[in-house]
N, C-alpha and C positions, 0 to 999 in steps of 0.2 A: 310626903314621898319625892323621892330625888327622882330624875328621868338618867338613868344609867347609858353609859358610852357602850350599847351592845356588842361592837369591835372589837373595843378593849376589853371588856369582860370573856368571850371568847377567847380572844388571845392569852391573858392570864391564865384563863383555864389550860386550853392547850398548852402553855408554856410550864406550867407549875402542875398541875394537881395529874396529867396524863404523862408526862416527859419520864417518870419514874418507871411507870410501867409497860411505856411503849417504846420501843428503842428506835421505829422507824421515823416517830414524831420527835424522839428526841435528834436522830441525824438531820432532820431538815428544820428545826429548832432558828435557826437565825436565818431561814428560808420563809417565813412565813409572812405573806405582803398582806397589807389592806390599803385599799381595794383594789389593786390591780397588780400582777406580776411586774418588777420591774425591767426596763428594757436589758438585756444581756444578763438575766439572772442565772445563777447558778441553779442547775436543777439536779434533783428534785426539786419539786416546792410546791407550797400551797399556795392559792389566794383566795381571800374571802371578801365579803359586806354582806350588809345587812339591807336585804333589798325591797323591804316593806314588814307586813306584820299587823297586830292590832292587839287591842286592848279590851277587855268586858268591862263595865262600868259598873257590873253585879259582881265581881269579885276585884275587888281593889287590892292595889301593891302587885297586882299580877299582870304580865304583858309576855304577848309571844312574836318576837320577831321572827322574821323568816329570811335565811339565810343562805346565800351565794357560796358555793366553796368549788374551786377549779382545783386538781391535783394534777401538776404536771411532770412531764419526762420527757427525755429526748433518750434516743439510742446511744447507749453508752458500751465501753469494754470493760470486763472487769474479768482480771487473770487470763487473759487474750481469748475472751469468748465476747463474742457481741451478746447484749443483751437490749432487747426490742424496747423503746420507748413507750410503748402502748404497753406490754407486761409491766413495767415498771410503773408507771401512771397509776395501774389500776394496782397496784401494790402498796402504793400510798393511799390510793381511796379506801382499800381495805382497812389499812391501819386509823382513816379517818374515822371509817364507821365504827370501829372497834372501841375508838376512844368517845363516840359520842350517843353511842347505843348503851341502854340500859343506865343511861344517869338516873339520880334518884337523891334530891337533895343535897347537892353537888354547894360547900358553901366558898364563896370568892367574895372576898372584900375590895371593892373599889373606893377610893379617897373616903378612907374611915366607915364606908356605910356596907353592911353585911347584906349579899343579896344571896338567893340559890338558885343554883340551875335546877328546877324541879324535874324537866325531864327533855330529850331534846327527839324528835319523831323524823324521821325521814320522809320529805314530802316526794321525792322523784329517788328512786334508784339510778346509781351512777351511769351516766351515758357517755361512751367512746366516742370523741370526737377529735378530728384532724382541721387546722384552719388552714386552710388553702392561702392564705397570707404568711404564715409559720407551718412550712409544710414538714420544717425536721422538729416541731413541738407537739407532743401527744398531749391529750389533758382528759380527764375523766370530770365532767360536771354533776354536781348534786345539791339539790336543796335541801333543807332540814329549817323543822319548825323548833324553837327552842324557848319554852317555857322558863321565864323568870321570876321570882319573886322577891319583891322589896321589903327589907325589915325595919325600913325607917319611919 
């Protein structure tokens, strides 16, 4: 059994498997950051990192990392109409939710090893936040437990 870089696996999934079916994920494709949003990043964007998780010795080759996702946006103007960053951040969160919910045995190959994302379960529903240190940035924070099967 090999220990997969779960951050890379999640990025590969979001950049390949769902980019064809979810245009909002495709829109932010080059703005998917791990572990943190870079300074002066173009928004909307998603930052994420594996924050923990676990494995069960009774079910070898399966593990469930816990991943934090932050969906970022700021106020913008579209066609002369101001769109609130809080609304856009929530739209990005909904696109992420759609990309992760209902996963069932999705194959991802990393460095020649086949893994399966068996399922993704939202641990905490999206929370709307505004950071007082960055008042013009809005974000929706959520956590997912992602069950991965290693086939090596």
